[in-house]
N, CA and C atoms of all chains as a GROMACS GRO file, in nm:
protein
  522
    1MET      N    1  13.257   5.183   0.890
    1MET     CA    2  13.326   5.307   0.912
    1MET      C    3  13.463   5.280   0.975
    2TYR      N    4  13.555   5.374   0.955
    2TYR     CA    5  13.691   5.356   1.005
    2TYR      C    6  13.711   5.445   1.127
    3VAL      N    7  13.765   5.389   1.232
    3VAL     CA    8  13.780   5.465   1.356
    3VAL      C    9  13.924   5.462   1.407
    4ILE      N   10  13.969   5.580   1.454
    4ILE     CA   11  14.096   5.591   1.525
    4ILE      C   12  14.060   5.626   1.669
    5MET      N   13  14.111   5.545   1.761
    5MET     CA   14  14.082   5.569   1.904
    5MET      C   15  14.213   5.609   1.971
    6VAL      N   16  14.214   5.725   2.037
    6VAL     CA   17  14.332   5.766   2.113
    6VAL      C   18  14.289   5.786   2.257
    7TYR      N   19  14.375   5.747   2.350
    7TYR     CA   20  14.335   5.758   2.490
    7TYR      C   21  14.451   5.810   2.577
    8ASP      N   22  14.410   5.886   2.677
    8ASP     CA   23  14.506   5.946   2.773
    8ASP      C   24  14.441   5.925   2.909
    9VAL      N   25  14.475   5.812   2.974
    9VAL     CA   26  14.407   5.774   3.099
    9VAL      C   27  14.512   5.752   3.208
   10GLU      N   28  14.466   5.753   3.331
   10GLU     CA   29  14.560   5.734   3.444
   10GLU      C   30  14.624   5.595   3.437
   11GLU      N   31  14.749   5.588   3.477
   11GLU     CA   32  14.833   5.467   3.467
   11GLU      C   33  14.758   5.340   3.509
   12LYS      N   34  14.685   5.347   3.621
   12LYS     CA   35  14.622   5.225   3.675
   12LYS      C   36  14.509   5.174   3.586
   13ARG      N   37  14.464   5.257   3.488
   13ARG     CA   38  14.354   5.212   3.402
   13ARG      C   39  14.402   5.181   3.259
   14VAL      N   40  14.530   5.204   3.230
   14VAL     CA   41  14.579   5.190   3.092
   14VAL      C   42  14.558   5.047   3.040
   15ASN      N   43  14.598   4.946   3.119
   15ASN     CA   44  14.586   4.807   3.072
   15ASN      C   45  14.442   4.768   3.044
   16LYS      N   46  14.353   4.813   3.132
   16LYS     CA   47  14.211   4.778   3.116
   16LYS      C   48  14.156   4.841   2.989
   17VAL      N   49  14.188   4.971   2.964
   17VAL     CA   50  14.139   5.041   2.845
   17VAL      C   51  14.195   4.975   2.719
   18LEU      N   52  14.324   4.938   2.725
   18LEU     CA   53  14.387   4.874   2.609
   18LEU      C   54  14.322   4.738   2.581
   19LYS      N   55  14.297   4.663   2.689
   19LYS     CA   56  14.236   4.530   2.674
   19LYS      C   57  14.098   4.542   2.608
   20ILE      N   58  14.018   4.639   2.653
   20ILE     CA   59  13.885   4.659   2.594
   20ILE      C   60  13.901   4.701   2.447
   21GLY      N   61  13.991   4.799   2.424
   21GLY     CA   62  14.008   4.851   2.288
   21GLY      C   63  14.046   4.742   2.189
   22ARG      N   64  14.135   4.652   2.234
   22ARG     CA   65  14.186   4.547   2.144
   22ARG      C   66  14.080   4.445   2.107
   23LYS      N   67  13.970   4.442   2.180
   23LYS     CA   68  13.861   4.350   2.141
   23LYS      C   69  13.792   4.399   2.013
   24TYR      N   70  13.810   4.530   1.984
   24TYR     CA   71  13.734   4.589   1.874
   24TYR      C   72  13.824   4.644   1.764
   25LEU      N   73  13.944   4.690   1.801
   25LEU     CA   74  14.031   4.761   1.706
   25LEU      C   75  14.173   4.706   1.712
   26THR      N   76  14.257   4.750   1.619
   26THR     CA   77  14.397   4.705   1.612
   26THR      C   78  14.488   4.804   1.684
   27TRP      N   79  14.574   4.750   1.770
   27TRP     CA   80  14.671   4.836   1.839
   27TRP      C   81  14.774   4.885   1.737
   28VAL      N   82  14.800   5.016   1.739
   28VAL     CA   83  14.889   5.076   1.639
   28VAL      C   84  15.017   5.125   1.703
   29GLN      N   85  15.005   5.197   1.808
   29GLN     CA   86  15.119   5.243   1.887
   29GLN      C   87  15.068   5.286   2.023
   30ASN      N   88  15.155   5.328   2.111
   30ASN     CA   89  15.120   5.372   2.246
   30ASN      C   90  14.998   5.462   2.244
   31SER      N   91  14.889   5.417   2.308
   31SER     CA   92  14.767   5.497   2.324
   31SER      C   93  14.688   5.517   2.195
   32VAL      N   94  14.712   5.438   2.095
   32VAL     CA   95  14.640   5.454   1.966
   32VAL      C   96  14.597   5.319   1.911
   33LEU      N   97  14.467   5.309   1.878
   33LEU     CA   98  14.415   5.190   1.807
   33LEU      C   99  14.336   5.238   1.687
   34GLU      N  100  14.324   5.153   1.590
   34GLU     CA  101  14.246   5.192   1.472
   34GLU      C  102  14.184   5.069   1.408
   35GLY      N  103  14.083   5.092   1.318
   35GLY     CA  104  14.029   4.980   1.243
   35GLY      C  105  13.887   5.005   1.194
   36GLU      N  106  13.843   4.913   1.111
   36GLU     CA  107  13.707   4.914   1.058
   36GLU      C  108  13.614   4.863   1.168
   37ILE      N  109  13.500   4.928   1.185
   37ILE     CA  110  13.408   4.885   1.293
   37ILE      C  111  13.266   4.926   1.255
   38THR      N  112  13.167   4.849   1.300
   38THR     CA  113  13.028   4.886   1.274
   38THR      C  114  12.980   4.985   1.380
   39GLU      N  115  12.871   5.054   1.351
   39GLU     CA  116  12.810   5.148   1.446
   39GLU      C  117  12.776   5.076   1.578
   40ALA      N  118  12.717   4.958   1.565
   40ALA     CA  119  12.674   4.884   1.684
   40ALA      C  120  12.794   4.847   1.772
   41ARG      N  121  12.903   4.799   1.707
   41ARG     CA  122  13.019   4.759   1.786
   41ARG      C  123  13.088   4.880   1.847
   42LEU      N  124  13.085   4.995   1.778
   42LEU     CA  125  13.144   5.116   1.836
   42LEU      C  126  13.067   5.157   1.961
   43GLU      N  127  12.934   5.146   1.955
   43GLU     CA  128  12.853   5.180   2.073
   43GLU      C  129  12.886   5.086   2.190
   44ARG      N  130  12.904   4.958   2.159
   44ARG     CA  131  12.939   4.862   2.264
   44ARG      C  132  13.077   4.895   2.323
   45LEU      N  133  13.173   4.928   2.236
   45LEU     CA  134  13.308   4.966   2.283
   45LEU      C  135  13.298   5.086   2.376
   46LYS      N  136  13.220   5.186   2.335
   46LYS     CA  137  13.208   5.309   2.416
   46LYS      C  138  13.144   5.280   2.552
   47SER      N  139  13.041   5.196   2.553
   47SER     CA  140  12.977   5.170   2.684
   47SER      C  141  13.069   5.090   2.775
   48GLU      N  142  13.148   4.998   2.718
   48GLU     CA  143  13.246   4.924   2.802
   48GLU      C  144  13.348   5.020   2.861
   49LEU      N  145  13.394   5.114   2.776
   49LEU     CA  146  13.496   5.209   2.823
   49LEU      C  147  13.438   5.303   2.930
   50LYS      N  148  13.312   5.343   2.909
   50LYS     CA  149  13.249   5.436   3.007
   50LYS      C  150  13.246   5.374   3.145
   51ARG      N  151  13.228   5.242   3.150
   51ARG     CA  152  13.222   5.173   3.282
   51ARG      C  153  13.361   5.163   3.345
   52CYS      N  154  13.462   5.191   3.267
   52CYS     CA  155  13.600   5.166   3.315
   52CYS      C  156  13.676   5.295   3.344
   53ILE      N  157  13.651   5.402   3.267
   53ILE     CA  158  13.735   5.523   3.283
   53ILE      C  159  13.676   5.617   3.387
   54SER      N  160  13.760   5.715   3.427
   54SER     CA  161  13.714   5.822   3.515
   54SER      C  162  13.676   5.939   3.424
   55GLU      N  163  13.549   5.979   3.432
   55GLU     CA  164  13.499   6.087   3.346
   55GLU      C  165  13.571   6.220   3.374
   56GLU      N  166  13.624   6.234   3.498
   56GLU     CA  167  13.687   6.362   3.534
   56GLU      C  168  13.835   6.366   3.496
   57LYS      N  169  13.900   6.246   3.496
   57LYS     CA  170  14.047   6.247   3.480
   57LYS      C  171  14.094   6.192   3.346
   58ASP      N  172  14.014   6.103   3.286
   58ASP     CA  173  14.059   6.032   3.166
   58ASP      C  174  13.997   6.092   3.039
   59SER      N  175  14.065   6.066   2.926
   59SER     CA  176  14.016   6.118   2.798
   59SER      C  177  14.032   6.011   2.691
   60VAL      N  178  13.920   5.981   2.621
   60VAL     CA  179  13.926   5.889   2.507
   60VAL      C  180  13.860   5.960   2.390
   61ILE      N  181  13.932   5.972   2.278
   61ILE     CA  182  13.876   6.041   2.161
   61ILE      C  183  13.864   5.941   2.046
   62PHE      N  184  13.751   5.948   1.978
   62PHE     CA  185  13.728   5.866   1.859
   62PHE      C  186  13.721   5.959   1.738
   63TYR      N  187  13.805   5.934   1.640
   63TYR     CA  188  13.793   6.003   1.511
   63TYR      C  189  13.726   5.902   1.418
   64ILE      N  190  13.604   5.936   1.377
   64ILE     CA  191  13.521   5.841   1.301
   64ILE      C  192  13.515   5.886   1.156
   65MET      N  193  13.559   5.802   1.065
   65MET     CA  194  13.555   5.834   0.922
   65MET      C  195  13.455   5.742   0.854
   66ARG      N  196  13.348   5.801   0.800
   66ARG     CA  197  13.244   5.721   0.732
   66ARG      C  198  13.306   5.652   0.612
   67THR      N  199  13.406   5.715   0.551
   67THR     CA  200  13.480   5.655   0.440
   67THR      C  201  13.625   5.699   0.452
   68THR      N  202  13.717   5.613   0.407
   68THR     CA  203  13.859   5.653   0.409
   68THR      C  204  13.899   5.706   0.271
   69LYS      N  205  13.799   5.722   0.184
   69LYS     CA  206  13.826   5.764   0.045
   69LYS      C  207  13.904   5.896   0.040
   70TYR      N  208  13.874   5.987   0.133
   70TYR     CA  209  13.937   6.120   0.131
   70TYR      C  210  14.048   6.129   0.235
   71SER      N  211  14.094   6.014   0.280
   71SER     CA  212  14.193   6.014   0.388
   71SER      C  213  14.316   5.934   0.348
   72GLU      N  214  14.422   5.960   0.421
   72GLU     CA  215  14.550   5.896   0.391
   72GLU      C  216  14.625   5.879   0.523
   73ARG      N  217  14.710   5.780   0.527
   73ARG     CA  218  14.786   5.754   0.649
   73ARG      C  219  14.934   5.755   0.614
   74GLN      N  220  15.012   5.841   0.677
   74GLN     CA  221  15.156   5.846   0.650
   74GLN      C  222  15.232   5.822   0.780
   75ILE      N  223  15.347   5.758   0.768
   75ILE     CA  224  15.421   5.725   0.890
   75ILE      C  225  15.567   5.765   0.876
   76LEU      N  226  15.622   5.820   0.984
   76LEU     CA  227  15.766   5.846   0.994
   76LEU      C  228  15.820   5.748   1.097
   77GLY      N  229  15.939   5.691   1.066
   77GLY     CA  230  15.999   5.599   1.161
   77GLY      C  231  15.940   5.461   1.149
   78VAL      N  232  15.929   5.393   1.262
   78VAL     CA  233  15.893   5.251   1.259
   78VAL      C  234  15.743   5.232   1.278
   79GLU      N  235  15.689   5.125   1.216
   79GLU     CA  236  15.550   5.084   1.236
   79GLU      C  237  15.549   4.992   1.358
   80LYS      N  238  15.498   5.041   1.473
   80LYS     CA  239  15.510   4.966   1.597
   80LYS      C  240  15.407   4.853   1.606
   81GLY      N  241  15.284   4.886   1.564
   81GLY     CA  242  15.180   4.785   1.579
   81GLY      C  243  15.128   4.743   1.445
   82GLY      N  244  15.002   4.707   1.443
   82GLY     CA  245  14.936   4.666   1.319
   82GLY      C  246  14.888   4.789   1.245
   83LYS      N  247  14.820   4.762   1.133
   83LYS     CA  248  14.760   4.871   1.055
   83LYS      C  249  14.621   4.820   1.022
   84GLY      N  250  14.520   4.891   1.069
   84GLY     CA  251  14.384   4.839   1.055
   84GLY      C  252  14.336   4.843   0.912
   85ASN      N  253  14.404   4.786   0.817
   85ASN     CA  254  14.374   4.784   0.672
   85ASN      C  255  14.321   4.917   0.622
   86PHE      N  256  14.392   5.025   0.664
   86PHE     CA  257  14.365   5.160   0.615
   86PHE      C  258  14.399   5.161   0.467
   87LEU      N  259  14.309   5.211   0.381
   87LEU     CA  260  14.335   5.207   0.234
   87LEU      C  261  14.461   5.288   0.206
   88MET      N  262  14.358   7.079   0.451
   88MET     CA  263  14.331   6.943   0.494
   88MET      C  264  14.345   6.933   0.646
   89TYR      N  265  14.279   6.832   0.702
   89TYR     CA  266  14.280   6.816   0.847
   89TYR      C  267  14.371   6.700   0.883
   90VAL      N  268  14.459   6.720   0.980
   90VAL     CA  269  14.556   6.617   1.015
   90VAL      C  270  14.550   6.584   1.164
   91ILE      N  271  14.558   6.453   1.192
   91ILE     CA  272  14.576   6.405   1.330
   91ILE      C  273  14.716   6.344   1.335
   92MET      N  274  14.796   6.393   1.428
   92MET     CA  275  14.934   6.341   1.441
   92MET      C  276  14.945   6.266   1.574
   93VAL      N  277  14.985   6.140   1.568
   93VAL     CA  278  15.006   6.065   1.692
   93VAL      C  279  15.151   6.019   1.693
   94TYR      N  280  15.212   6.022   1.812
   94TYR     CA  281  15.354   5.984   1.816
   94TYR      C  282  15.385   5.897   1.936
   95ASP      N  283  15.479   5.806   1.915
   95ASP     CA  284  15.525   5.712   2.018
   95ASP      C  285  15.677   5.712   2.006
   96VAL      N  286  15.743   5.800   2.085
   96VAL     CA  287  15.887   5.819   2.070
   96VAL      C  288  15.954   5.798   2.206
   97GLU      N  289  16.085   5.776   2.202
   97GLU     CA  290  16.158   5.755   2.327
   97GLU      C  291  16.152   5.881   2.416
   98GLU      N  292  16.147   5.856   2.546
   98GLU     CA  293  16.126   5.961   2.647
   98GLU      C  294  16.211   6.086   2.620
   99LYS      N  295  16.339   6.066   2.588
   99LYS     CA  296  16.430   6.181   2.574
   99LYS      C  297  16.396   6.268   2.453
  100ARG      N  298  16.309   6.218   2.362
  100ARG     CA  299  16.273   6.299   2.244
  100ARG      C  300  16.131   6.353   2.250
  101VAL      N  301  16.054   6.316   2.354
  101VAL     CA  302  15.913   6.354   2.360
  101VAL      C  303  15.897   6.507   2.357
  102ASN      N  304  15.972   6.579   2.441
  102ASN     CA  305  15.954   6.725   2.448
  102ASN      C  306  15.985   6.793   2.315
  103LYS      N  307  16.091   6.742   2.252
  103LYS     CA  308  16.132   6.803   2.124
  103LYS      C  309  16.023   6.780   2.017
  104VAL      N  310  15.970   6.656   2.011
  104VAL     CA  311  15.867   6.624   1.912
  104VAL      C  312  15.741   6.707   1.938
  105LEU      N  313  15.707   6.720   2.068
  105LEU     CA  314  15.588   6.799   2.104
  105LEU      C  315  15.606   6.946   2.066
  106LYS      N  316  15.727   6.998   2.093
  106LYS     CA  317  15.756   7.140   2.064
  106LYS      C  318  15.742   7.165   1.913
  107ILE      N  319  15.795   7.074   1.833
  107ILE     CA  320  15.786   7.089   1.686
  107ILE      C  321  15.639   7.080   1.644
  108GLY      N  322  15.570   6.977   1.697
  108GLY     CA  323  15.429   6.956   1.659
  108GLY      C  324  15.341   7.076   1.688
  109ARG      N  325  15.367   7.140   1.805
  109ARG     CA  326  15.283   7.253   1.848
  109ARG      C  327  15.301   7.377   1.761
  110LYS      N  328  15.407   7.380   1.683
  110LYS     CA  329  15.426   7.495   1.592
  110LYS      C  330  15.325   7.487   1.476
  111TYR      N  331  15.272   7.366   1.454
  111TYR     CA  332  15.188   7.346   1.335
  111TYR      C  333  15.045   7.302   1.371
  112LEU      N  334  15.030   7.231   1.484
  112LEU     CA  335  14.900   7.171   1.518
  112LEU      C  336  14.864   7.200   1.664
  113THR      N  337  14.741   7.165   1.700
  113THR     CA  338  14.691   7.189   1.836
  113THR      C  339  14.709   7.063   1.922
  114TRP      N  340  14.768   7.081   2.041
  114TRP     CA  341  14.783   6.968   2.131
  114TRP      C  342  14.645   6.926   2.183
  115VAL      N  343  14.615   6.797   2.179
  115VAL     CA  344  14.482   6.746   2.214
  115VAL      C  345  14.488   6.664   2.341
  116GLN      N  346  14.580   6.574   2.347
  116GLN     CA  347  14.604   6.491   2.466
  116GLN      C  348  14.741   6.427   2.451
  117ASN      N  349  14.783   6.355   2.550
  117ASN     CA  350  14.912   6.287   2.550
  117ASN      C  351  14.940   6.219   2.417
  118SER      N  352  15.046   6.265   2.346
  118SER     CA  353  15.090   6.205   2.220
  118SER      C  354  14.996   6.227   2.102
  119VAL      N  355  14.907   6.322   2.112
  119VAL     CA  356  14.812   6.347   2.001
  119VAL      C  357  14.799   6.496   1.976
  120LEU      N  358  14.817   6.536   1.846
  120LEU     CA  359  14.789   6.674   1.805
  120LEU      C  360  14.698   6.667   1.682
  121GLU      N  361  14.626   6.775   1.660
  121GLU     CA  362  14.539   6.776   1.542
  121GLU      C  363  14.522   6.919   1.494
  122GLY      N  364  14.471   6.932   1.368
  122GLY     CA  365  14.439   7.066   1.320
  122GLY      C  366  14.441   7.077   1.169
  123GLU      N  367  14.394   7.192   1.123
  123GLU     CA  368  14.394   7.225   0.980
  123GLU      C  369  14.536   7.265   0.941
  124ILE      N  370  14.583   7.216   0.826
  124ILE     CA  371  14.722   7.247   0.785
  124ILE      C  372  14.730   7.240   0.633
  125THR      N  373  14.821   7.318   0.576
  125THR     CA  374  14.838   7.312   0.430
  125THR      C  375  14.939   7.201   0.396
  126GLU      N  376  14.939   7.160   0.271
  126GLU     CA  377  15.032   7.056   0.222
  126GLU      C  378  15.177   7.101   0.249
  127ALA      N  379  15.204   7.227   0.219
  127ALA     CA  380  15.342   7.278   0.232
  127ALA      C  381  15.387   7.273   0.379
  128ARG      N  382  15.296   7.317   0.470
  128ARG     CA  383  15.335   7.318   0.611
  128ARG      C  384  15.347   7.175   0.665
  129LEU      N  385  15.267   7.083   0.615
  129LEU     CA  386  15.278   6.943   0.659
  129LEU      C  387  15.415   6.888   0.618
  130GLU      N  388  15.457   6.921   0.496
  130GLU     CA  389  15.589   6.874   0.451
  130GLU      C  390  15.700   6.932   0.539
  131ARG      N  391  15.686   7.060   0.577
  131ARG     CA  392  15.787   7.122   0.664
  131ARG      C  393  15.787   7.054   0.801
  132LEU      N  394  15.666   7.027   0.854
  132LEU     CA  395  15.655   6.959   0.985
  132LEU      C  396  15.726   6.822   0.977
  133LYS      N  397  15.699   6.750   0.870
  133LYS     CA  398  15.759   6.615   0.857
  133LYS      C  399  15.910   6.623   0.847
  134SER      N  400  15.962   6.721   0.772
  134SER     CA  401  16.109   6.726   0.760
  134SER      C  402  16.174   6.767   0.892
  135GLU      N  403  16.107   6.855   0.969
  135GLU     CA  404  16.162   6.890   1.102
  135GLU      C  405  16.164   6.767   1.192
  136LEU      N  406  16.055   6.690   1.187
  136LEU     CA  407  16.048   6.571   1.273
  136LEU      C  408  16.151   6.466   1.232
  137LYS      N  409  16.171   6.451   1.100
  137LYS     CA  410  16.268   6.351   1.051
  137LYS      C  411  16.407   6.379   1.106
  138ARG      N  412  16.438   6.509   1.122
  138ARG     CA  413  16.572   6.546   1.174
  138ARG      C  414  16.583   6.517   1.323
  139CYS      N  415  16.470   6.491   1.386
  139CYS     CA  416  16.470   6.484   1.534
  139CYS      C  417  16.447   6.340   1.583
  140ILE      N  418  16.369   6.260   1.511
  140ILE     CA  419  16.334   6.127   1.564
  140ILE      C  420  16.436   6.021   1.523
  141SER      N  421  16.428   5.906   1.590
  141SER     CA  422  16.507   5.790   1.551
  141SER      C  423  16.419   5.703   1.461
  142GLU      N  424  16.466   5.684   1.336
  142GLU     CA  425  16.386   5.608   1.238
  142GLU      C  426  16.365   5.463   1.284
  143GLU      N  427  16.458   5.412   1.368
  143GLU     CA  428  16.449   5.270   1.409
  143GLU      C  429  16.361   5.253   1.533
  144LYS      N  430  16.357   5.357   1.620
  144LYS     CA  431  16.290   5.337   1.750
  144LYS      C  432  16.159   5.413   1.763
  145ASP      N  433  16.146   5.524   1.691
  145ASP     CA  434  16.030   5.613   1.711
  145ASP      C  435  15.926   5.594   1.600
  146SER      N  436  15.803   5.636   1.633
  146SER     CA  437  15.695   5.622   1.536
  146SER      C  438  15.606   5.746   1.541
  147VAL      N  439  15.585   5.808   1.424
  147VAL     CA  440  15.493   5.922   1.414
  147VAL      C  441  15.398   5.891   1.300
  148ILE      N  442  15.268   5.891   1.329
  148ILE     CA  443  15.169   5.862   1.224
  148ILE      C  444  15.083   5.987   1.200
  149PHE      N  445  15.060   6.014   1.073
  149PHE     CA  446  14.971   6.124   1.033
  149PHE      C  447  14.848   6.062   0.966
  150TYR      N  448  14.730   6.096   1.020
  150TYR     CA  449  14.605   6.062   0.952
  150TYR      C  450  14.560   6.190   0.884
  151ILE      N  451  14.558   6.187   0.752
  151ILE     CA  452  14.534   6.309   0.674
  151ILE      C  453  14.395   6.300   0.611
  152MET      N  454  14.310   6.396   0.643
  152MET     CA  455  14.174   6.397   0.587
  152MET      C  456  14.161   6.518   0.495
  153ARG      N  457  14.144   6.490   0.366
  153ARG     CA  458  14.130   6.600   0.267
  153ARG      C  459  14.007   6.684   0.302
  154THR      N  460  13.904   6.621   0.360
  154THR     CA  461  13.787   6.693   0.407
  154THR      C  462  13.740   6.626   0.535
  155THR      N  463  13.677   6.704   0.624
  155THR     CA  464  13.623   6.642   0.747
  155THR      C  465  13.474   6.616   0.729
  156LYS      N  466  13.426   6.636   0.605
  156LYS     CA  467  13.283   6.624   0.577
  156LYS      C  468  13.231   6.485   0.614
  157TYR      N  469  13.312   6.383   0.597
  157TYR     CA  470  13.266   6.245   0.623
  157TYR      C  471  13.322   6.194   0.756
  158SER      N  472  13.365   6.286   0.841
  158SER     CA  473  13.429   6.245   0.966
  158SER      C  474  13.361   6.311   1.085
  159GLU      N  475  13.384   6.251   1.199
  159GLU     CA  476  13.323   6.299   1.322
  159GLU      C  477  13.421   6.275   1.436
  160ARG      N  478  13.410   6.354   1.539
  160ARG     CA  479  13.500   6.339   1.652
  160ARG      C  480  13.415   6.323   1.779
  161GLN      N  481  13.433   6.215   1.850
  161GLN     CA  482  13.355   6.192   1.973
  161GLN      C  483  13.451   6.173   2.089
  162ILE      N  484  13.410   6.218   2.205
  162ILE     CA  485  13.501   6.210   2.319
  162ILE      C  486  13.431   6.152   2.440
  163LEU      N  487  13.501   6.065   2.513
  163LEU     CA  488  13.456   6.014   2.642
  163LEU      C  489  13.546   6.076   2.748
  164GLY      N  490  13.486   6.119   2.860
  164GLY     CA  491  13.567   6.175   2.967
  164GLY      C  492  13.598   6.321   2.940
  165VAL      N  493  13.716   6.361   2.980
  165VAL     CA  494  13.749   6.505   2.979
  165VAL      C  495  13.825   6.544   2.851
  166GLU      N  496  13.803   6.669   2.806
  166GLU     CA  497  13.877   6.725   2.693
  166GLU      C  498  14.005   6.784   2.753
  167LYS      N  499  14.121   6.720   2.731
  167LYS     CA  500  14.244   6.762   2.799
  167LYS      C  501  14.307   6.884   2.733
  168GLY      N  502  14.306   6.882   2.600
  168GLY     CA  503  14.374   6.992   2.530
  168GLY      C  504  14.274   7.072   2.450
  169GLY      N  505  14.323   7.126   2.342
  169GLY     CA  506  14.239   7.205   2.253
  169GLY      C  507  14.167   7.112   2.157
  170LYS      N  508  14.092   7.175   2.068
  170LYS     CA  509  14.024   7.099   1.964
  170LYS      C  510  14.051   7.176   1.835
  171GLY      N  511  14.116   7.114   1.741
  171GLY     CA  512  14.162   7.187   1.624
  171GLY      C  513  14.049   7.225   1.532
  172ASN      N  514  13.945   7.292   1.578
  172ASN     CA  515  13.823   7.332   1.506
  172ASN      C  516  13.776   7.225   1.409
  173PHE      N  517  13.770   7.100   1.463
  173PHE     CA  518  13.714   6.986   1.390
  173PHE      C  519  13.565   7.012   1.374
  174LEU      N  520  13.511   7.000   1.254
  174LEU     CA  521  13.368   7.034   1.235
  174LEU      C  522  13.282   6.942   1.320
   0.00000   0.00000   0.00000
């Protein structure tokens, strides 16, 4: 499945969240990672993040696409990071 | 179609990009908007943004889902903004 992870966390936790995210997904731009991932690895990513973020102050959203067949990715301006081999 | 818009732009253009984005989509968290939108309105949103961003320095990515039937949205922590009636 294809996942887009976006996060809005307090400054002191940004590096830690990014470091965890990059173990599983491709950094795309500020606060955004994406990529192909298995169910098991997504669960592991989520539990690592849960141990790191503040449930009251931080927000991490996963958009999970079982298939990218009905999806498309368009960009304006510069491609800052990688592209998680989005079809 | 359902669209997730993420942006990474220079500080002096953030407010303008957010203001334009909010005319078409729901603010979700820092640098992320989402929502149901027609093809025509997406084209209008993109042309407004093109007039505002720097093609060399800024980055705006649209993840476009023709259907949300094969997609899911999961969140860790707090829901900061709205939720664009993602199924």
